[in-house]
C-alpha positions in Angstrom: 36.7 23.5 5.1 36.7 20.5 7.4 35.0 22.7 10.1 32.0 23.0 7.8 31.7 19.3 7.2 32.2 18.3 10.9 28.9 20.0 11.7 25.6 19.1 10.1 24.1 22.6 10.7 27.2 24.2 9.1 27.0 21.8 6.2 23.4 22.6 5.6 24.0 26.4 5.8 26.9 25.9 3.4 24.6 24.1 1.0 22.1 26.9 1.0 24.8 29.5 0.5 26.2 27.5 -2.4 22.7 27.2 -3.9 22.3 31.0 -3.7 25.7 31.7 -5.3 25.0 29.2 -8.1 21.5 30.5 -8.8 22.9 34.1 -9.0 25.8 33.0 -11.2 23.5 31.0 -13.5 21.2 34.0 -13.8 24.2 36.2 -14.7 25.6 33.7 -17.2 22.2 33.0 -18.8 21.2 36.7 -18.9 18.0 35.7 -17.0 18.4 36.9 -13.4 16.1 35.4 -10.8 12.7 37.1 -10.8 10.4 36.5 -7.9 7.1 35.6 -9.5 4.2 33.1 -8.9 6.0 30.7 -11.3 9.2 30.9 -9.3 7.3 30.5 -6.0 5.6 27.4 -7.4 9.0 26.1 -8.5 10.5 26.8 -5.1 7.7 25.0 -3.4 8.2 22.0 -5.8 11.9 22.0 -4.8 11.0 22.0 -1.1 8.5 19.2 -1.8 11.2 17.1 -3.6 13.8 17.8 -0.8 11.3 16.7 1.8 10.3 13.7 -0.1 13.9 12.6 -0.5 14.3 12.8 3.2 11.1 10.9 3.9 11.3 8.1 1.3 15.1 7.9 1.8 14.7 7.1 5.5 11.8 4.7 4.7 14.1 2.8 2.4 16.9 3.0 4.9 14.7 1.2 7.4 13.6 -1.4 4.9 16.8 -2.0 2.9 19.3 -1.6 5.7 18.1 -1.5 9.3 15.4 -4.1 9.4 17.5 -6.8 7.7 20.7 -5.9 9.4 19.9 -5.5 13.1 19.0 -9.1 13.8 22.5 -10.1 12.4 24.4 -7.9 14.9 26.2 -10.1 17.4 26.5 -10.1 20.3 22.8 -9.0 20.7 23.6 -6.4 23.3 25.3 -4.3 20.6 21.9 -3.8 19.0 21.1 -1.3 21.7 23.2 1.3 19.8 20.6 1.1 17.0 17.4 0.8 19.2 18.4 3.4 21.8 20.2 6.0 19.8 20.0 5.7 16.0 16.4 4.5 15.4 14.7 7.2 17.6 16.7 9.9 15.8 15.9 8.4 12.4 12.3 8.2 13.3 12.2 11.9 14.3 13.4 12.9 10.8 11.2 10.3 9.2 8.1 11.6 10.8 8.8 15.2 10.2 10.0 14.5 6.6 6.5 13.0 6.0 4.8 16.1 7.4 7.0 18.4 5.3 6.4 16.4 2.2 2.6 16.4 2.6 2.5 20.1 3.6 4.7 21.3 0.7 2.8 19.0 -1.7 -0.6 20.4 -0.7 0.7 23.9 -0.9 2.2 23.3 -4.3 -1.1 21.8 -5.6 -3.0 24.8 -4.2 -0.5 27.3 -5.8 -1.0 25.6 -9.1 -4.8 25.3 -8.8 -5.1 21.5 -9.0 -5.5 20.6 -5.4 -9.3 20.0 -5.6 -9.1 18.2 -8.9 -6.3 16.0 -7.6 -8.0 15.1 -4.4 -11.2 14.3 -6.2 -9.2 12.2 -8.8 -10.6 14.2 -11.7 -9.2 13.1 -15.1 -7.1 16.3 -15.6 -5.2 15.5 -12.4 -5.6 11.8 -12.0 -2.0 10.8 -11.9 -0.9 13.4 -9.4 -4.1 12.7 -7.4 -3.3 9.0 -7.2 0.2 9.9 -6.0 -1.2 12.4 -3.5 -3.7 9.9 -2.0 -1.0 7.2 -1.7 1.3 9.7 0.1 -1.5 10.7 2.4 -2.1 7.1 3.3 1.6 6.6 3.9 1.8 9.7 6.1 -1.2 8.5 8.1 0.7 5.2 8.6 3.8 6.9 9.7 2.1 9.0 12.4 -0.7 6.7 13.6 0.6 3.1 13.1 4.4 3.1 12.7 5.4 5.7 15.3 3.1 4.6 18.1 4.2 1.0 17.6 7.9 2.0 17.3 7.7 3.8 20.6 6.6 0.5 22.3 9.1 -1.6 20.4 12.0 0.7 21.2 11.0 1.1 24.9 10.3 4.8 24.6 6.9 4.1 26.3 6.1 1.4 28.8 5.2 -2.0 27.3 5.6 -5.6 28.2 7.9 -7.9 26.2 5.0 -9.4 24.3 3.6 -5.9 23.5 7.1 -4.8 22.3 7.3 -7.9 20.0 3.8 -7.3 18.6 4.4 -3.6 18.2 7.8 -4.2 16.4 6.0 -6.6 13.9 3.2 -4.2 13.2 5.6 -1.3 12.7 7.7 -3.4 10.4 4.8 -4.7 8.3 3.4 -1.2 8.0 6.8 0.1 7.0 6.9 -2.6 4.3 3.4 -1.6 3.1 4.7 2.0 2.8 7.8 0.8 0.9 5.5 -1.0 -1.5 3.2 2.0 -1.8 6.3 4.3 -2.4 7.0 2.7 -5.8 3.7 3.6 -7.5 3.4 6.8 -5.5 6.7 8.1 -6.9 5.7 7.0 -10.4 2.4 8.9 -10.3 4.0 12.0 -8.7 6.3 12.2 -11.7 3.8 10.9 -14.3 1.5 13.9 -14.3 4.0 16.4 -15.6 6.4 14.2 -17.4 4.2 12.2 -19.7 4.0 8.9 -17.7 0.2 8.6 -18.0 
């Protein structure tokens, strides 16, 4: 068992296998075996969307609740390199692609359920989900076109002077805080449409 948990890929594969076993077992126990249908496909896309969103917003909150306030307190200062050279670039990889996966699965889900156009146009029937979608699109834009380019400078992944690194770090932090602020109403509106919040 410990061999599974010592490897992230094996842990993820075990999670998928466990999911399949539990879905089959739940189907047998309930007398309703899994039937591939449009409704199930839309549910599966919603599940992928939620999983992606947990990755993306979870890492956003990690940056803002843990890394940003903690790194300046690390003494001696040279120990901070463990974060800036190894941890932060890896987290930023999953953060960026979590944003892409969240947006892609969300747009596919909206298309599968025939509310994509109504949501993007903020029509009354899809107003809540539309507001959440637009906020998520703005956040994803910030990730790829403001936070990531500035983080590359701040972390020394691209050539930049000390002044440029300091300025880039501040821009990335402020934009990350903006996304954290946006994540609160975005998550509310994502849930509100189908759960009576609006």
